[in-house]
N, CA, C and O atoms as CSV, one atom per row, in Angstrom:
chain,resi,resn,atom,element,x,y,z
A,1,MET,N,N,0.833,-1.252,0.097
A,1,MET,CA,C,-0.326,0.179,0.215
A,1,MET,C,C,0.953,1.130,0.012
A,1,MET,O,O,2.030,1.080,0.606
A,2,SER,N,N,0.507,2.057,-1.050
A,2,SER,CA,C,1.789,3.468,-0.887
A,2,SER,C,C,1.123,4.353,0.275
A,2,SER,O,O,0.141,4.128,0.982
A,3,LYS,N,N,2.057,5.498,0.216
A,3,LYS,CA,C,2.083,6.430,1.300
A,3,LYS,C,C,0.284,6.926,1.196
A,3,LYS,O,O,-0.622,6.973,2.028
A,4,LYS,N,N,0.367,7.186,-0.026
A,4,LYS,CA,C,-1.168,8.092,-0.541
A,4,LYS,C,C,-2.324,7.037,-0.032
A,4,LYS,O,O,-3.018,7.432,0.904
A,5,GLU,N,N,-2.505,6.144,-0.399
A,5,GLU,CA,C,-3.490,4.944,-0.034
A,5,GLU,C,C,-3.597,4.667,1.702
A,5,GLU,O,O,-4.625,4.402,2.324
A,6,TYR,N,N,-2.236,4.814,2.241
A,6,TYR,CA,C,-2.369,4.895,3.846
A,6,TYR,C,C,-3.493,6.165,4.217
A,6,TYR,O,O,-4.658,6.175,4.614
A,7,THR,N,N,-2.832,6.857,3.985
A,7,THR,CA,C,-3.366,8.319,4.514
A,7,THR,C,C,-4.430,8.577,4.176
A,7,THR,O,O,-4.932,9.386,4.956
A,8,LEU,N,N,-5.290,8.208,3.112
A,8,LEU,CA,C,-6.505,8.603,2.455
A,8,LEU,C,C,-7.310,7.162,3.519
A,8,LEU,O,O,-8.446,7.303,3.973
A,9,GLN,N,N,-6.633,6.108,3.716
A,9,GLN,CA,C,-7.459,5.065,4.563
A,9,GLN,C,C,-7.408,5.770,6.020
A,9,GLN,O,O,-8.400,5.947,6.727
A,10,ALA,N,N,-6.465,6.034,6.253
A,10,ALA,CA,C,-6.482,6.777,7.878
A,10,ALA,C,C,-7.309,7.838,7.713
A,10,ALA,O,O,-8.125,8.069,8.604
A,11,LEU,N,N,-7.263,8.516,6.773
A,11,LEU,CA,C,-8.595,9.828,6.978
A,11,LEU,C,C,-9.732,9.351,7.205
A,11,LEU,O,O,-10.455,9.623,8.164
A,12,LEU,N,N,-10.053,8.254,5.906
A,12,LEU,CA,C,-12.064,7.397,6.695
A,12,LEU,C,C,-11.878,6.861,7.205
A,12,LEU,O,O,-12.970,6.413,7.554
A,13,ALA,N,N,-11.145,6.360,7.718
A,13,ALA,CA,C,-11.212,5.712,9.180
A,13,ALA,C,C,-11.305,6.645,10.425
A,13,ALA,O,O,-11.506,6.063,11.491
A,14,ALA,N,N,-11.171,8.251,10.461
A,14,ALA,CA,C,-11.194,9.358,11.351
A,14,ALA,C,C,-12.511,9.871,11.278
A,14,ALA,O,O,-13.132,10.277,12.260
A,15,LEU,N,N,-12.958,9.853,10.064
A,15,LEU,CA,C,-14.069,10.404,9.986
A,15,LEU,C,C,-15.291,9.549,10.182
A,15,LEU,O,O,-16.412,10.037,10.316
A,16,GLU,N,N,-15.018,8.134,10.196
A,16,GLU,CA,C,-15.934,7.236,10.521
A,16,GLU,C,C,-16.155,6.963,12.022
A,16,GLU,O,O,-17.227,6.762,12.594
A,17,ARG,N,N,-14.629,7.008,12.652
A,17,ARG,CA,C,-15.015,7.006,14.123
A,17,ARG,C,C,-15.708,8.795,14.643
A,17,ARG,O,O,-16.383,8.907,15.666
A,18,ILE,N,N,-15.457,9.735,13.949
A,18,ILE,CA,C,-15.973,10.885,14.268
A,18,ILE,C,C,-17.551,11.053,14.254
A,18,ILE,O,O,-18.189,11.855,14.936
A,19,VAL,N,N,-17.986,10.259,13.462
A,19,VAL,CA,C,-19.147,10.392,12.958
A,19,VAL,C,C,-19.822,8.825,14.183
A,19,VAL,O,O,-20.401,9.070,15.241
A,20,GLN,N,N,-19.709,8.212,13.974
A,20,GLN,CA,C,-19.865,7.061,15.212
A,20,GLN,C,C,-20.090,7.747,16.629
A,20,GLN,O,O,-20.962,7.564,17.478
A,21,GLY,N,N,-18.743,8.795,16.573
A,21,GLY,CA,C,-18.475,8.685,18.502
A,21,GLY,C,C,-17.640,8.506,19.219
A,21,GLY,O,O,-17.448,8.928,20.360
A,22,THR,N,N,-16.842,7.578,18.311
A,22,THR,CA,C,-15.876,6.610,19.143
A,22,THR,C,C,-14.140,6.973,18.701
A,22,THR,O,O,-13.331,6.230,18.145
A,23,VAL,N,N,-13.969,8.392,19.187
A,23,VAL,CA,C,-13.172,9.158,18.726
A,23,VAL,C,C,-11.685,8.805,19.449
A,23,VAL,O,O,-11.765,8.721,20.674
A,24,LYS,N,N,-10.646,8.636,19.007
A,24,LYS,CA,C,-9.289,8.379,20.124
A,24,LYS,C,C,-8.520,9.388,20.267
A,24,LYS,O,O,-7.596,9.163,21.049
A,25,ARG,N,N,-8.538,10.549,19.763
A,25,ARG,CA,C,-7.560,11.769,19.982
A,25,ARG,C,C,-8.112,13.116,19.754
A,25,ARG,O,O,-7.341,14.068,19.874
A,26,ILE,N,N,-9.733,13.389,19.342
A,26,ILE,CA,C,-10.253,14.578,19.779
A,26,ILE,C,C,-11.748,13.938,20.613
A,26,ILE,O,O,-12.501,12.965,20.605
A,27,SER,N,N,-11.485,15.501,21.423
A,27,SER,CA,C,-13.190,15.299,22.070
A,27,SER,C,C,-14.369,14.713,21.289
A,27,SER,O,O,-14.532,14.813,20.073
A,28,LYS,N,N,-15.170,14.083,22.164
A,28,LYS,CA,C,-16.515,13.687,21.577
A,28,LYS,C,C,-16.990,14.778,20.747
A,28,LYS,O,O,-17.235,14.820,19.541
A,29,ASN,N,N,-17.097,15.991,22.020
A,29,ASN,CA,C,-18.015,17.020,21.595
A,29,ASN,C,C,-17.687,18.449,20.648
A,29,ASN,O,O,-18.304,19.504,20.504
A,30,ARG,N,N,-16.431,17.927,20.104
A,30,ARG,CA,C,-16.160,18.805,18.919
A,30,ARG,C,C,-16.765,17.995,18.029
A,30,ARG,O,O,-16.915,16.791,17.819
A,31,LYS,N,N,-17.163,19.385,17.421
A,31,LYS,CA,C,-17.922,19.642,15.549
A,31,LYS,C,C,-17.482,18.823,14.742
A,31,LYS,O,O,-16.509,18.312,15.298
A,32,LEU,N,N,-17.607,18.406,13.800
A,32,LEU,CA,C,-17.117,17.487,12.274
A,32,LEU,C,C,-16.845,18.613,11.726
A,32,LEU,O,O,-17.600,19.580,11.838
A,33,SER,N,N,-15.387,18.652,10.854
A,33,SER,CA,C,-14.912,19.195,10.562
A,33,SER,C,C,-13.599,18.982,9.697
A,33,SER,O,O,-12.888,18.099,10.176
A,34,VAL,N,N,-13.128,19.532,8.612
A,34,VAL,CA,C,-11.999,18.686,8.102
A,34,VAL,C,C,-10.743,18.679,9.222
A,34,VAL,O,O,-10.236,17.666,9.704
A,35,ARG,N,N,-10.370,20.089,9.513
A,35,ARG,CA,C,-9.590,19.968,10.820
A,35,ARG,C,C,-9.700,18.614,11.524
A,35,ARG,O,O,-8.870,17.706,11.527
A,36,ALA,N,N,-10.940,18.669,12.144
A,36,ALA,CA,C,-10.898,17.252,13.168
A,36,ALA,C,C,-10.730,16.110,12.471
A,36,ALA,O,O,-10.083,15.238,13.052
A,37,VAL,N,N,-10.956,15.975,11.863
A,37,VAL,CA,C,-10.680,14.577,10.542
A,37,VAL,C,C,-9.158,14.630,10.973
A,37,VAL,O,O,-8.616,13.827,11.731
A,38,GLU,N,N,-8.558,15.726,10.351
A,38,GLU,CA,C,-6.864,15.455,10.408
A,38,GLU,C,C,-6.286,15.116,11.342
A,38,GLU,O,O,-5.369,14.295,11.288
A,39,GLU,N,N,-6.831,15.863,12.777
A,39,GLU,CA,C,-6.501,15.888,14.076
A,39,GLU,C,C,-6.689,14.206,14.570
A,39,GLU,O,O,-5.808,13.528,15.098
A,40,GLU,N,N,-8.013,13.788,14.255
A,40,GLU,CA,C,-8.246,12.363,14.787
A,40,GLU,C,C,-7.486,11.427,14.049
A,40,GLU,O,O,-7.050,10.489,14.716
A,41,ALA,N,N,-7.153,11.443,12.559
A,41,ALA,CA,C,-6.088,10.914,12.205
A,41,ALA,C,C,-4.770,10.834,12.319
A,41,ALA,O,O,-3.960,10.124,11.724
A,42,ASN,N,N,-4.606,11.837,13.352
A,42,ASN,CA,C,-2.641,12.132,13.685
A,42,ASN,C,C,-2.240,12.556,12.370
A,42,ASN,O,O,-1.357,11.890,11.829
A,43,LEU,N,N,-2.637,13.363,11.868
A,43,LEU,CA,C,-1.927,13.728,10.491
A,43,LEU,C,C,-2.064,15.433,10.416
A,43,LEU,O,O,-2.885,16.168,10.964
A,44,GLY,N,N,-1.081,15.712,9.639
A,44,GLY,CA,C,-0.830,17.436,9.604
A,44,GLY,C,C,-2.099,18.307,9.420
A,44,GLY,O,O,-3.045,17.745,8.867
A,45,ASN,N,N,-2.246,19.498,9.773
A,45,ASN,CA,C,-3.240,20.690,9.415
A,45,ASN,C,C,-3.109,21.092,7.340
A,45,ASN,O,O,-2.193,21.668,6.751
A,46,GLY,N,N,-3.976,20.697,6.956
A,46,GLY,CA,C,-4.245,20.612,5.442
A,46,GLY,C,C,-3.798,19.386,4.714
A,46,GLY,O,O,-3.507,19.378,3.518
A,47,SER,N,N,-3.752,18.117,5.691
A,47,SER,CA,C,-3.708,16.675,4.553
A,47,SER,C,C,-5.327,16.221,4.027
A,47,SER,O,O,-5.557,15.143,3.479
A,48,CYS,N,N,-6.133,17.028,4.248
A,48,CYS,CA,C,-7.285,16.361,3.879
A,48,CYS,C,C,-7.606,16.936,2.481
A,48,CYS,O,O,-8.250,16.374,1.595
A,49,TYR,N,N,-6.987,18.276,2.445
A,49,TYR,CA,C,-7.354,18.943,1.043
A,49,TYR,C,C,-6.213,18.450,-0.388
A,49,TYR,O,O,-6.022,19.001,-1.472
A,50,TYR,N,N,-5.627,17.187,0.218
A,50,TYR,CA,C,-4.570,16.541,-1.575
A,50,TYR,C,C,-5.991,15.416,-1.202
A,50,TYR,O,O,-5.919,14.489,-2.009
A,51,TYR,N,N,-6.820,15.287,-0.561
A,51,TYR,CA,C,-7.635,14.393,-1.067
A,51,TYR,C,C,-9.210,15.120,-1.294
A,51,TYR,O,O,-10.038,14.974,-0.395
A,52,PRO,N,N,-9.529,15.818,-2.399
A,52,PRO,CA,C,-10.753,16.451,-2.870
A,52,PRO,C,C,-12.192,15.378,-2.483
A,52,PRO,O,O,-13.373,15.726,-2.514
A,53,GLU,N,N,-11.655,14.046,-2.136
A,53,GLU,CA,C,-13.422,13.268,-2.410
A,53,GLU,C,C,-12.606,13.543,-0.325
A,53,GLU,O,O,-12.460,14.762,-0.235
A,54,MET,N,N,-12.422,13.278,0.223
A,54,MET,CA,C,-12.371,13.702,1.581
A,54,MET,C,C,-12.936,14.908,2.435
A,54,MET,O,O,-13.402,14.959,3.573
A,55,ILE,N,N,-12.745,15.743,1.573
A,55,ILE,CA,C,-13.562,17.221,1.634
A,55,ILE,C,C,-15.148,16.726,1.690
A,55,ILE,O,O,-16.009,16.830,2.563
A,56,ASP,N,N,-15.141,15.970,-0.030
A,56,ASP,CA,C,-16.938,16.233,0.157
A,56,ASP,C,C,-17.529,14.659,0.833
A,56,ASP,O,O,-18.683,14.244,0.720
A,57,ALA,N,N,-16.512,14.036,1.466
A,57,ALA,CA,C,-17.029,12.951,2.700
A,57,ALA,C,C,-17.759,13.724,3.775
A,57,ALA,O,O,-18.918,13.732,4.190
A,58,VAL,N,N,-16.287,14.578,4.165
A,58,VAL,CA,C,-16.576,15.330,5.531
A,58,VAL,C,C,-18.060,16.221,5.288
A,58,VAL,O,O,-18.924,16.158,6.163
A,59,LYS,N,N,-18.281,17.040,4.053
A,59,LYS,CA,C,-19.380,18.030,3.989
A,59,LYS,C,C,-20.590,16.799,3.779
A,59,LYS,O,O,-21.422,16.884,4.683
A,60,GLU,N,N,-20.838,15.848,2.952
A,60,GLU,CA,C,-21.216,14.696,3.053
A,60,GLU,C,C,-22.259,14.451,4.343
A,60,GLU,O,O,-23.484,14.366,4.429
A,61,ALA,N,N,-20.810,14.356,5.600
A,61,ALA,CA,C,-21.330,13.250,6.626
A,61,ALA,C,C,-21.824,14.788,7.611
A,61,ALA,O,O,-22.615,14.583,8.531
A,62,LYS,N,N,-21.490,15.800,7.449
A,62,LYS,CA,C,-22.422,17.317,8.102
A,62,LYS,C,C,-23.380,17.473,7.672
A,62,LYS,O,O,-24.194,17.910,8.485
A,63,LYS,N,N,-23.766,17.314,6.637
A,63,LYS,CA,C,-25.485,17.222,6.142
A,63,LYS,C,C,-26.217,15.901,6.576
A,63,LYS,O,O,-27.448,15.896,6.597
A,64,GLU,N,N,-25.498,14.772,6.926
A,64,GLU,CA,C,-26.186,13.318,7.374
A,64,GLU,C,C,-26.766,14.286,8.964
A,64,GLU,O,O,-27.911,14.480,9.371
A,65,ILE,N,N,-25.614,14.662,9.460
A,65,ILE,CA,C,-25.764,14.721,11.243
A,65,ILE,C,C,-26.973,15.640,11.136
A,65,ILE,O,O,-28.038,15.399,11.705
A,66,ALA,N,N,-26.685,17.004,10.161
A,66,ALA,CA,C,-27.290,18.121,10.668
A,66,ALA,C,C,-29.190,17.230,9.863
A,66,ALA,O,O,-30.214,17.517,10.482
A,67,ALA,N,N,-29.287,16.487,8.866
A,67,ALA,CA,C,-30.502,15.867,8.813
A,67,ALA,C,C,-30.733,15.302,9.914
A,67,ALA,O,O,-31.794,15.598,10.463
A,68,LYS,N,N,-29.899,14.401,10.524
A,68,LYS,CA,C,-30.650,13.485,11.690
A,68,LYS,C,C,-31.235,14.158,12.477
A,68,LYS,O,O,-32.397,13.931,12.813
A,69,HIS,N,N,-30.233,15.511,13.099
A,69,HIS,CA,C,-30.701,16.331,14.296
A,69,HIS,C,C,-31.856,17.431,13.894
A,69,HIS,O,O,-32.369,18.210,14.697
A,70,GLY,N,N,-32.137,17.348,12.607
A,70,GLY,CA,C,-33.698,18.497,12.264
A,70,GLY,C,C,-32.650,19.982,11.966
A,70,GLY,O,O,-33.260,21.026,12.198
A,71,VAL,N,N,-31.515,20.124,11.597
A,71,VAL,CA,C,-30.938,21.183,11.403
A,71,VAL,C,C,-30.907,21.450,9.920
A,71,VAL,O,O,-30.860,20.673,8.966
A,72,SER,N,N,-30.944,22.692,9.987
A,72,SER,CA,C,-30.375,23.155,8.413
A,72,SER,C,C,-29.450,24.090,8.314
A,72,SER,O,O,-29.394,25.078,9.045
A,73,LEU,N,N,-28.405,23.734,7.083
A,73,LEU,CA,C,-27.013,24.171,7.176
A,73,LEU,C,C,-27.327,24.974,6.326
A,73,LEU,O,O,-26.332,25.193,5.635
A,74,VAL,N,N,-28.378,25.678,5.911
A,74,VAL,CA,C,-28.373,26.824,4.828
A,74,VAL,C,C,-28.983,28.131,5.820
A,74,VAL,O,O,-29.937,28.165,6.597
A,75,LYS,N,N,-27.948,29.199,5.406
A,75,LYS,CA,C,-27.858,30.510,6.243
A,75,LYS,C,C,-28.736,31.253,5.269
A,75,LYS,O,O,-28.800,31.402,4.048
A,76,ASP,N,N,-29.549,31.753,6.613
A,76,ASP,CA,C,-30.892,32.697,6.651
A,76,ASP,C,C,-30.497,33.741,5.990
A,76,ASP,O,O,-29.564,34.178,6.663
A,77,THR,N,N,-30.690,34.654,4.748
A,77,THR,CA,C,-29.717,36.108,4.138
A,77,THR,C,C,-30.755,36.867,4.761
A,77,THR,O,O,-30.480,37.998,5.163
A,78,GLY,N,N,-31.772,36.463,4.883
A,78,GLY,CA,C,-33.109,37.281,5.578
A,78,GLY,C,C,-33.844,38.190,4.969
A,78,GLY,O,O,-34.786,38.719,5.560
């Protein structure tokens, strides 16, 4: 497995742990964000941005969590 594949796998596993609430390195109360995924995966700041599919996965997970809790992510421009 190449380093790139290993990093992507670590990011995906970290995202899954955050969604499930079984985090190892960050607070359970922390909001889901790209940076939270990077820290949970024990990777450096900006690591996710080398993997556009990870950014999309984090956005989708945020939408799913918001829908589950009945919250809208669309800002009201009033």
